[in-house]
ROVEXMI-264108 format. One record per residue: residue in one letter; x, y, z of N, C-alpha, C in turn. Coordinates in nm, 2 decimals, decimal comma. Last residue first. Layout:
  residuo     nxx     nyy     nzz    caxx    cayy    cazz     cxx     cyy     czz
        A       X       Y       Z       X       Y       Z       X       Y       Z
...
***
This chain:
  residuo     nxx     nyy     nzz    caxx    cayy    cazz     cxx     cyy     czz
        Q    2,24    0,87   -1,78    2,35    0,79   -1,84    2,48    0,86   -1,81
        I    1,95    0,81   -1,60    2,06    0,91   -1,62    2,18    0,83   -1,67
        A    1,61    0,75   -1,64    1,75    0,70   -1,65    1,85    0,81   -1,68
        T    1,35    0,84   -1,64    1,43    0,85   -1,52    1,57    0,81   -1,52
        T    1,09    0,98   -1,80    1,22    0,92   -1,83    1,31    0,95   -1,71
        L    0,76    0,91   -1,70    0,88    0,99   -1,69    1,00    0,91   -1,74
        A    0,45    0,94   -1,71    0,54    0,85   -1,78    0,67    0,93   -1,80
        N    0,27    1,12   -1,60    0,28    0,98   -1,54    0,37    0,88   -1,62
        Y    0,18    1,43   -1,52    0,29    1,36   -1,59    0,30    1,22   -1,52
        I   -0,12    1,58   -1,58   -0,05    1,49   -1,48    0,06    1,41   -1,56
        V   -0,30    1,86   -1,61   -0,19    1,79   -1,67   -0,12    1,71   -1,56
        A   -0,64    1,93   -1,65   -0,53    1,91   -1,56   -0,42    1,82   -1,62
        N   -0,87    2,03   -1,79   -0,74    2,00   -1,86   -0,62    2,00   -1,76
        F   -1,11    2,04   -1,68   -1,03    2,16   -1,65   -0,89    2,13   -1,71
        V   -1,23    1,79   -1,74   -1,28    1,91   -1,80   -1,20    2,04   -1,78
        N   -1,18    1,51   -1,76   -1,08    1,60   -1,73   -1,11    1,74   -1,78
        F   -1,45    1,46   -1,98   -1,34    1,40   -1,90   -1,23    1,49   -1,88
        G   -1,79    1,50   -2,01   -1,66    1,57   -2,02   -1,56    1,51   -1,93
        D   -2,09    1,41   -2,17   -1,98    1,37   -2,07   -1,85    1,45   -2,11
        L   -2,42    1,45   -2,20   -2,30    1,51   -2,24   -2,19    1,48   -2,13
        R   -2,73    1,32   -2,30   -2,62    1,31   -2,21   -2,49    1,37   -2,28
        F   -3,07    1,23   -2,30   -2,97    1,32   -2,36   -2,85    1,33   -2,26
        Q   -3,27    0,94   -2,33   -3,17    1,02   -2,25   -3,08    1,10   -2,34
        V   -3,59    0,84   -2,30   -3,49    0,88   -2,40   -3,40    0,97   -2,31
        Q   -3,77    0,55   -2,18   -3,71    0,68   -2,16   -3,61    0,71   -2,27
        R   -4,09    0,38   -2,15   -3,95    0,40   -2,20   -3,90    0,54   -2,17
        G   -4,35    0,33   -2,09   -4,25    0,31   -1,98   -4,11    0,33   -2,03
        G   -4,51    0,38   -2,31   -4,47    0,24   -2,29   -4,36    0,23   -2,18
        R   -4,38    0,70   -2,42   -4,49    0,60   -2,40   -4,43    0,46   -2,38
        V   -4,12    0,86   -2,24   -4,20    0,84   -2,36   -4,30    0,73   -2,33
        D   -3,94    1,09   -2,04   -4,03    0,98   -2,05   -4,11    0,98   -2,18
        I   -3,61    1,18   -2,06   -3,74    1,22   -2,10   -3,83    1,09   -2,11
        N   -3,34    1,28   -1,87   -3,42    1,17   -1,91   -3,56    1,22   -1,94
        R   -3,03    1,44   -1,92   -3,17    1,46   -1,90   -3,25    1,33   -1,95
        Q   -2,71    1,55   -1,80   -2,80    1,45   -1,86   -2,94    1,49   -1,83
        V   -2,36    1,61   -1,79   -2,50    1,67   -1,79   -2,59    1,58   -1,86
        S   -2,07    1,55   -1,61   -2,17    1,49   -1,70   -2,30    1,57   -1,68
        L   -1,71    1,56   -1,56   -1,85    1,61   -1,54   -1,94    1,55   -1,64
        D   -1,42    1,49   -1,38   -1,50    1,45   -1,49   -1,65    1,50   -1,46
        I   -1,11    1,62   -1,28   -1,25    1,63   -1,26   -1,33    1,59   -1,39
        T   -0,80    1,56   -1,12   -0,88    1,56   -1,24   -1,03    1,55   -1,20
        H   -0,54    1,56   -0,98   -0,66    1,65   -0,95   -0,75    1,67   -1,07
        D   -0,25    1,42   -0,84   -0,36    1,41   -0,93   -0,47    1,50   -0,89
        A    0,07    1,56   -0,79   -0,05    1,51   -0,74   -0,16    1,51   -0,85
        C    0,37    1,45   -0,95    0,27    1,55   -0,93    0,14    1,49   -0,88
        G    0,58    1,20   -0,77    0,52    1,26   -0,89    0,41    1,37   -0,85
        K    0,86    1,21   -0,57    0,72    1,20   -0,57    0,66    1,27   -0,69
        L    1,15    1,02   -0,50    1,09    1,12   -0,57    0,94    1,10   -0,58
        L    1,25    0,79   -0,37    1,29    0,92   -0,32    1,21    1,04   -0,38
        N    1,22    0,50   -0,36    1,11    0,59   -0,38    1,13    0,73   -0,32
        T    1,49    0,41   -0,14    1,39    0,38   -0,24    1,28    0,49   -0,24
        G    1,82    0,54   -0,08    1,70    0,47   -0,04    1,61    0,45   -0,16
        S    2,16    0,48   -0,19    2,05    0,56   -0,17    1,93    0,48   -0,13
        E    2,37    0,29   -0,17    2,40    0,43   -0,20    2,29    0,52   -0,17
        D    2,38    0,02   -0,12    2,31    0,10   -0,02    2,34    0,25   -0,04
        G    2,51   -0,18   -0,26    2,38   -0,15   -0,30    2,30   -0,06   -0,20
        L    2,78   -0,19   -0,21    2,69   -0,28   -0,13    2,54   -0,26   -0,17
        S    3,05   -0,16   -0,45    2,92   -0,12   -0,39    2,85   -0,23   -0,32
        R    3,29   -0,16   -0,57    3,28   -0,22   -0,44    3,15   -0,18   -0,37
        Y    3,29    0,15   -0,76    3,32    0,01   -0,74    3,30   -0,03   -0,59
        G    3,01    0,38   -0,75    3,14    0,34   -0,78    3,16    0,19   -0,76
        P    2,71    0,52   -0,91    2,78    0,45   -0,80    2,92    0,41   -0,85
        G    2,66    0,85   -1,04    2,66    0,71   -1,06    2,74    0,64   -0,94
        Q    2,45    1,10   -0,89    2,58    1,06   -0,94    2,58    0,91   -0,95
        F    2,23    1,38   -0,86    2,26    1,24   -0,86    2,40    1,22   -0,92
        G    2,17    1,65   -0,90    2,18    1,60   -0,76    2,21    1,45   -0,75
        A    2,14    1,69   -1,16    2,27    1,72   -1,11    2,28    1,68   -0,96
        P    1,87    1,64   -1,22    1,97    1,53   -1,24    2,11    1,56   -1,19
        N    1,60    1,72   -1,05    1,73    1,78   -1,08    1,83    1,67   -1,10
        F    1,28    1,64   -1,21    1,37    1,64   -1,09    1,51    1,69   -1,14
        Q    1,15    1,70   -1,44    1,07    1,68   -1,32    1,16    1,67   -1,19
        Q    1,19    1,84   -1,72    1,28    1,81   -1,60    1,20    1,81   -1,48
        Y    1,01    1,90   -1,90    1,12    1,82   -1,95    1,22    1,79   -1,84
        Q    0,81    2,05   -1,79    0,77    1,92   -1,83    0,89    1,83   -1,87
        N    0,84    2,24   -1,51    0,91    2,21   -1,63    0,89    2,07   -1,68
        S    0,72    2,23   -1,27    0,64    2,29   -1,38    0,71    2,28   -1,51
        S    0,77    1,91   -1,11    0,81    2,04   -1,15    0,72    2,10   -1,26
        C    0,84    1,66   -0,88    0,73    1,72   -0,96    0,78    1,87   -0,98
        G    1,05    1,58   -0,74    1,00    1,48   -0,83    0,89    1,54   -0,91
        S    1,18    1,76   -0,57    1,07    1,68   -0,52    1,03    1,57   -0,61
        G    1,54    1,77   -0,59    1,41    1,82   -0,61    1,30    1,72   -0,56
        I    1,79    1,70   -0,52    1,74    1,63   -0,64    1,60    1,68   -0,67
        D    2,08    1,85   -0,41    1,94    1,87   -0,42    1,88    1,80   -0,54
        G    2,33    1,58   -0,39    2,29    1,72   -0,38    2,13    1,73   -0,38
        V    2,39    1,32   -0,43    2,50    1,41   -0,39    2,46    1,55   -0,37
        V    2,29    1,00   -0,43    2,24    1,13   -0,41    2,35    1,22   -0,35
        K    2,37    0,73   -0,66    2,40    0,82   -0,54    2,33    0,95   -0,54
        I    2,19    0,43   -0,75    2,24    0,57   -0,78    2,27    0,65   -0,66
        R    2,31    0,11   -0,65    2,21    0,21   -0,66    2,27    0,35   -0,69
        A    2,40   -0,21   -0,79    2,43   -0,09   -0,71    2,31    0,01   -0,73
        A    2,28   -0,55   -0,76    2,29   -0,42   -0,83    2,33   -0,31   -0,73
        Y    2,38   -0,89   -0,77    2,35   -0,77   -0,69    2,38   -0,64   -0,77
        S    2,45   -1,09   -0,94    2,32   -1,10   -0,88    2,28   -0,98   -0,80
        P    2,71   -1,07   -1,04    2,60   -1,04   -1,13    2,46   -1,04   -1,07
        S    2,93   -0,90   -0,82    2,84   -1,01   -0,84    2,74   -0,98   -0,95
        G    3,07   -0,67   -0,78    3,15   -0,79   -0,78    3,06   -0,91   -0,81
        T    2,95   -0,42   -0,80    2,93   -0,49   -0,68    3,01   -0,62   -0,67
        L    3,05   -0,33   -1,05    3,01   -0,24   -0,94    3,01   -0,31   -0,81
        N    3,10   -0,53   -1,24    3,20   -0,42   -1,22    3,17   -0,34   -1,09
        V    2,87   -0,68   -1,21    3,00   -0,74   -1,17    3,10   -0,63   -1,15
        N    2,67   -0,51   -1,32    2,67   -0,55   -1,17    2,81   -0,60   -1,13
        S    2,84   -0,28   -1,55    2,75   -0,40   -1,51    2,76   -0,43   -1,36
        G    2,98   -0,08   -1,66    2,88   -0,04   -1,56    2,79   -0,16   -1,52
        N    3,17   -0,06   -1,87    3,21   -0,10   -1,74    3,11   -0,07   -1,63
        T    3,01    0,22   -2,05    3,11    0,10   -2,04    3,13    0,07   -1,89
        Q    2,79    0,38   -2,00    2,82    0,34   -2,14    2,92    0,22   -2,14
        Y    2,57    0,31   -1,73    2,71    0,34   -1,78    2,72    0,30   -1,92
        S    2,27    0,43   -1,59    2,34    0,34   -1,68    2,47    0,39   -1,72
        F    2,03    0,47   -1,33    2,15    0,51   -1,40    2,19    0,40   -1,49
        T    1,73    0,64   -1,21    1,81    0,52   -1,23    1,93    0,56   -1,31
        A    1,51    0,78   -0,96    1,60    0,80   -1,08    1,69    0,67   -1,09
        D    1,20    0,65   -0,85    1,34    0,68   -0,83    1,41    0,71   -0,97
        Y    0,87    0,74   -0,72    0,96    0,68   -0,81    1,11    0,71   -0,78
        P    0,53    0,72   -0,59    0,67    0,77   -0,59    0,76    0,69   -0,69
        A    0,21    0,77   -0,75    0,31    0,68   -0,70    0,45    0,74   -0,70
        T    0,04    1,07   -0,64    0,08    0,97   -0,74    0,19    0,88   -0,68
        S   -0,21    1,17   -0,41   -0,07    1,16   -0,44   -0,05    1,05   -0,54
        G   -0,52    1,31   -0,53   -0,43    1,25   -0,43   -0,29    1,24   -0,49
        A   -0,83    1,25   -0,71   -0,72    1,33   -0,66   -0,63    1,25   -0,56
        T   -1,11    1,28   -0,90   -1,00    1,19   -0,87   -0,88    1,27   -0,83
        L   -1,44    1,35   -0,88   -1,31    1,40   -0,86   -1,22    1,29   -0,82
        I   -1,72    1,36   -1,09   -1,63    1,27   -1,02   -1,50    1,34   -1,00
        G   -2,06    1,47   -1,12   -1,92    1,48   -1,14   -1,84    1,38   -1,05
        S   -2,37    1,59   -1,28   -2,29    1,50   -1,19   -2,15    1,51   -1,22
        L   -2,68    1,75   -1,32   -2,53    1,77   -1,33   -2,46    1,67   -1,23
        Q   -2,98    1,71   -1,49   -2,89    1,67   -1,38   -2,75    1,70   -1,41
        W   -3,30    1,85   -1,59   -3,15    1,82   -1,61   -3,08    1,79   -1,48
        G   -3,56    1,93   -1,57   -3,53    1,78   -1,57   -3,38    1,75   -1,59
        N   -3,62    2,21   -1,80   -3,64    2,13   -1,67   -3,59    1,99   -1,69
        V   -3,58    2,33   -2,05   -3,48    2,35   -1,94   -3,50    2,27   -1,82
        I   -3,80    2,24   -2,21   -3,66    2,24   -2,26   -3,56    2,24   -2,15
        A   -4,03    2,27   -2,08   -4,01    2,14   -2,14   -3,86    2,12   -2,19
        G   -4,01    2,53   -2,01   -3,99    2,43   -1,91   -3,96    2,30   -1,97
        V   -4,10    2,65   -2,24   -3,96    2,67   -2,20   -3,92    2,57   -2,10
        V   -4,36    2,57   -2,24   -4,28    2,54   -2,36   -4,13    2,55   -2,32
        K   -4,45    2,67   -2,00   -4,45    2,53   -2,02   -4,36    2,48   -2,14
        S   -4,44    2,94   -2,04   -4,34    2,88   -1,95   -4,34    2,73   -1,96
        A   -4,65    2,98   -2,22   -4,52    3,00   -2,27   -4,41    2,93   -2,18
        G   -4,87    2,91   -2,05   -4,85    2,83   -2,17   -4,70    2,85   -2,22
        S   -4,78    2,91   -1,70   -4,84    2,96   -1,82   -4,81    2,88   -1,94
        T   -4,64    2,74   -1,52   -4,79    2,77   -1,50   -4,85    2,82   -1,62
        T   -4,38    2,61   -1,43   -4,45    2,61   -1,56   -4,60    2,62   -1,54
        N   -4,08    2,71   -1,30   -4,22    2,70   -1,27   -4,30    2,71   -1,40
        M   -3,79    2,51   -1,37   -3,87    2,64   -1,39   -4,02    2,61   -1,36
        D   -3,58    2,34   -1,13   -3,68    2,34   -1,24   -3,75    2,48   -1,25
        P   -3,23    2,31   -1,06   -3,37    2,36   -1,03   -3,45    2,37   -1,16
        L   -3,07    1,99   -1,12   -3,08    2,14   -1,14   -3,22    2,19   -1,12
        D   -2,96    1,78   -0,90   -3,08    1,79   -0,98   -3,10    1,94   -1,00
        W   -2,64    1,66   -0,89   -2,72    1,78   -0,85   -2,83    1,78   -0,95
        V   -2,41    1,44   -0,74   -2,52    1,45   -0,84   -2,61    1,57   -0,79
        F   -2,07    1,36   -0,70   -2,19    1,44   -0,66   -2,29    1,42   -0,77
        N   -1,77    1,22   -0,55   -1,87    1,23   -0,65   -1,99    1,31   -0,60
        A   -1,42    1,14   -0,50   -1,54    1,21   -0,46   -1,64    1,22   -0,58
        K   -1,13    1,01   -0,37   -1,23    0,99   -0,48   -1,36    1,05   -0,43
        I   -0,79    1,01   -0,30   -0,92    1,07   -0,28   -1,01    1,04   -0,40
        I   -0,51    0,93   -0,12   -0,59    0,88   -0,23   -0,74    0,92   -0,21
        H   -0,20    1,04    0,00   -0,34    1,07   -0,01   -0,40    1,00   -0,13
        R    0,06    0,91    0,00    0,01    0,97    0,12   -0,14    0,99    0,11
        R    0,19    0,61   -0,08    0,11    0,72   -0,14    0,03    0,78   -0,03
        L    0,50    0,45   -0,04    0,38    0,51    0,02    0,32    0,62   -0,06
        G    0,68    0,23   -0,11    0,62    0,32   -0,20    0,49    0,38   -0,15
        V    0,85    0,11    0,07    0,80    0,03   -0,04    0,73    0,11   -0,14
        N    1,14    0,18    0,23    1,02    0,25    0,17    0,97    0,18    0,05
        S    1,37    0,05    0,29    1,25    0,00    0,35    1,12    0,07    0,30
        L    1,64    0,06    0,24    1,55    0,03    0,13    1,41   -0,01    0,18
        V    1,77    0,10    0,48    1,78    0,20    0,38    1,68    0,19    0,27
        A    1,70   -0,14    0,61    1,66   -0,02    0,67    1,66    0,09    0,56
        D    1,84   -0,33    0,46    1,69   -0,34    0,47    1,64   -0,21    0,52
        N    2,10   -0,25    0,51    2,05   -0,24    0,37    1,89   -0,24    0,38
        A    2,13   -0,33    0,77    2,14   -0,19    0,74    2,08   -0,16    0,60
        E    2,10   -0,61    0,74    2,00   -0,54    0,82    2,01   -0,39    0,79
        Q    2,33   -0,68    0,59    2,19   -0,70    0,54    2,09   -0,61    0,61
        F    2,59   -0,67    0,66    2,53   -0,54    0,63    2,38   -0,55    0,58
        D    2,67   -0,93    0,69    2,66   -0,85    0,81    2,60   -0,72    0,79
        A    2,47   -1,15    0,48    2,59   -1,06    0,51    2,56   -0,98    0,63
        L    2,33   -1,46    0,59    2,32   -1,33    0,53    2,44   -1,25    0,57
        E    2,49   -1,78    0,50    2,43   -1,69    0,59    2,42   -1,55    0,53
        I    2,55   -2,12    0,45    2,52   -1,99    0,39    2,45   -1,91    0,49
        S    2,81   -2,37    0,45    2,69   -2,31    0,50    2,68   -2,17    0,44
        G    3,06   -2,47    0,36    2,94   -2,49    0,28    2,81   -2,43    0,33
        D    3,28   -2,39    0,50    3,22   -2,52    0,54    3,09   -2,55    0,46
        A    3,33   -2,13    0,41    3,41   -2,24    0,36    3,36   -2,38    0,40
        N    3,02   -1,96    0,33    3,13   -2,00    0,41    3,20   -2,12    0,36
        H    2,89   -1,72    0,15    2,91   -1,86    0,14    3,03   -1,90    0,22
        V    2,65   -1,48    0,21    2,79   -1,51    0,23    2,80   -1,66    0,23
        F    2,40   -1,29    0,03    2,45   -1,41    0,10    2,60   -1,42    0,11
        H    2,17   -1,05    0,05    2,31   -1,07    0,02    2,36   -1,19    0,10
        Q    1,85   -1,01   -0,09    1,93   -1,08    0,02    2,07   -1,10   -0,03
        P    1,73   -0,68   -0,17    1,77   -0,82   -0,21    1,86   -0,88   -0,10
        S    1,47   -0,50   -0,09    1,60   -0,52   -0,05    1,65   -0,66   -0,08
        L    1,20   -0,47   -0,13    1,29   -0,41   -0,23    1,44   -0,43   -0,20
        T    1,08   -0,59    0,09    1,06   -0,65   -0,04    1,15   -0,59   -0,15
        N    1,08   -0,51    0,35    1,21   -0,54    0,29    1,20   -0,61    0,16
        G    0,88   -0,22    0,44    0,91   -0,36    0,43    1,05   -0,38    0,38
        T    0,60    0,01    0,46    0,74   -0,03    0,48    0,76   -0,18    0,47
        F    0,41    0,26    0,47    0,42    0,14    0,38    0,56    0,10    0,38
        R    0,20    0,46    0,67    0,32    0,39    0,65    0,31    0,28    0,56
        L   -0,03    0,62    0,61    0,06    0,66    0,72    0,20    0,59    0,71
        G   -0,25    0,76    0,39   -0,15    0,66    0,41   -0,05    0,71    0,52
        L   -0,58    0,81    0,39   -0,46    0,88    0,43   -0,35    0,77    0,47
        T   -0,83    0,80    0,16   -0,74    0,72    0,23   -0,61    0,80    0,26
        W   -1,16    0,89    0,12   -1,03    0,95    0,14   -0,94    0,85    0,22
        N   -1,45    0,95   -0,05   -1,36    0,84    0,00   -1,22    0,89    0,01
        L   -1,77    1,09   -0,06   -1,62    1,11   -0,06   -1,56    0,99    0,01
        G   -2,07    1,20   -0,23   -1,99    1,10   -0,16   -1,84    1,13   -0,17
        A   -2,40    1,33   -0,26   -2,26    1,35   -0,27   -2,19    1,23   -0,19
        Q   -2,70    1,48   -0,40   -2,63    1,38   -0,32   -2,48    1,39   -0,35
        W   -2,99    1,68   -0,43   -2,85    1,65   -0,45   -2,80    1,54   -0,36
        G   -3,26    1,74   -0,38   -3,21    1,77   -0,51   -3,06    1,74   -0,53
        N   -3,33    1,67   -0,12   -3,34    1,81   -0,16   -3,26    1,84   -0,29
        R   -3,12    1,38   -0,15   -3,23    1,45   -0,08   -3,22    1,60   -0,11
        F   -2,96    1,10   -0,18   -3,02    1,20   -0,26   -3,14    1,26   -0,19
        R   -2,73    1,07    0,10   -2,83    1,02    0,01   -2,89    1,13   -0,07
        R   -2,39    1,10    0,13   -2,51    1,17    0,15   -2,62    1,12    0,05
        N   -2,11    0,96    0,28   -2,21    0,95    0,17   -2,34    1,02    0,21
        Y   -1,77    0,93    0,33   -1,89    1,01    0,36   -1,98    0,99    0,25
        S   -1,49    0,76    0,49   -1,59    0,76    0,38   -1,71    0,85    0,43
        M   -1,14    0,69    0,53   -1,26    0,77    0,57   -1,36    0,77    0,45
        Q   -0,88    0,53    0,67   -0,97    0,53    0,56   -1,10    0,58    0,60
        L   -0,54    0,55    0,74   -0,68    0,59    0,79   -0,77    0,60    0,67
        S   -0,29    0,29    0,74   -0,37    0,40    0,68   -0,49    0,43    0,76
        D   -0,01    0,09    0,69   -0,10    0,15    0,79   -0,16    0,27    0,72
        Y    0,15   -0,20    0,60    0,08   -0,08    0,55   -0,02   -0,04    0,65
        Q    0,44   -0,38    0,57    0,34   -0,33    0,67    0,29   -0,20    0,61
        T    0,59   -0,68    0,45    0,55   -0,54    0,43    0,45   -0,51    0,54
        H    0,86   -0,92    0,40    0,74   -0,87    0,48    0,72   -0,73    0,44
        F    1,05   -1,22    0,34    0,99   -1,09    0,29    0,87   -1,05    0,37
        R    1,17   -1,46    0,36    1,19   -1,36    0,47    1,12   -1,23    0,44
        P    1,25   -1,78    0,26    1,14   -1,68    0,26    1,16   -1,59    0,39
        W    1,46   -1,91    0,08    1,48   -1,85    0,21    1,37   -1,74    0,22
        T    1,53   -2,21   -0,10    1,44   -2,10   -0,08    1,45   -2,04    0,07
        T    1,77   -2,33   -0,31    1,73   -2,31   -0,17    1,64   -2,19   -0,16
        T    1,82   -2,57   -0,56    1,76   -2,44   -0,53    1,72   -2,43   -0,38
        I    2,07   -2,71   -0,73    2,00   -2,73   -0,61    1,95   -2,59   -0,57
        A    2,09   -2,84   -1,07    2,10   -2,72   -0,97    2,02   -2,75   -0,85
        G    2,21   -3,18   -1,11    2,14   -3,06   -1,15    2,15   -2,95   -1,04
        I    2,31   -3,48   -1,23    2,35   -3,37   -1,15    2,28   -3,24   -1,20
***
C-alpha cells in the first residue's frame, strides 16, 4: 500500500510586451544602442494554489471559490520597464602639426569614452507575516496545505521610499484571521525603487611594433553612486 498521486495540470501565464531596439553604427566618431521592453501584462494562475473538495463518493473537484482566488492572485509579477542602453564616443583629437602639439597629441589623442545604462522597474514584491503563536496554516485555513495571506487595511505605500529602513508602510497591513480562504490580498502589491545605474569606461589603444597594441583603460561601475535597495525585510510579526 502506497500513496496515490493525482496530477491536475492547469497552470498558465500570459505575458504581453512591446520590445523596441535602436542601434547606430559607429559613424562620425560615435555609436549608440538602446533596448527598451515595455511590459503590458503578466498574468496567470501560477501563484494561486488549487483548493480541492473531497466528496463523500471519493471524487475530487475544485472549491467553488477557486476562480475568485485565481483572479485575486493573477498578478505574476509585471515589470513595467526594462531598459538597457550603451554608447561609444571617440573623443576629438588635437591637431598635431607642430613639434610641441605632436608631443601633447601623443598624450591626449586616441581616447574613447563608453558607457552602459541599466534602468527600469525592479521586480515587485509583497509583505509577509508570521505569528508568534497559533499562526500555522492549520490554525488559519484549517489545512496544512493552504496558506493565508496578509491583509491590506490601509495605505501601504508604493514599496519604494527615501527611508532606507521603511520602504513600505507596515501599519497598512494586518495579519489574517481564522477560516481564511487565502484571498485576503492580491500578489506583487509593492514595487521596488527603479534602477538607474550607469557604468563608464575610458580607454586608449596604442599601436606598438609587430601588430601589437597596449591598452590603457579605466572602468567605473555605478559612477553616480545610485542606491537601489534590492534586499528588503518584508516579514511583519
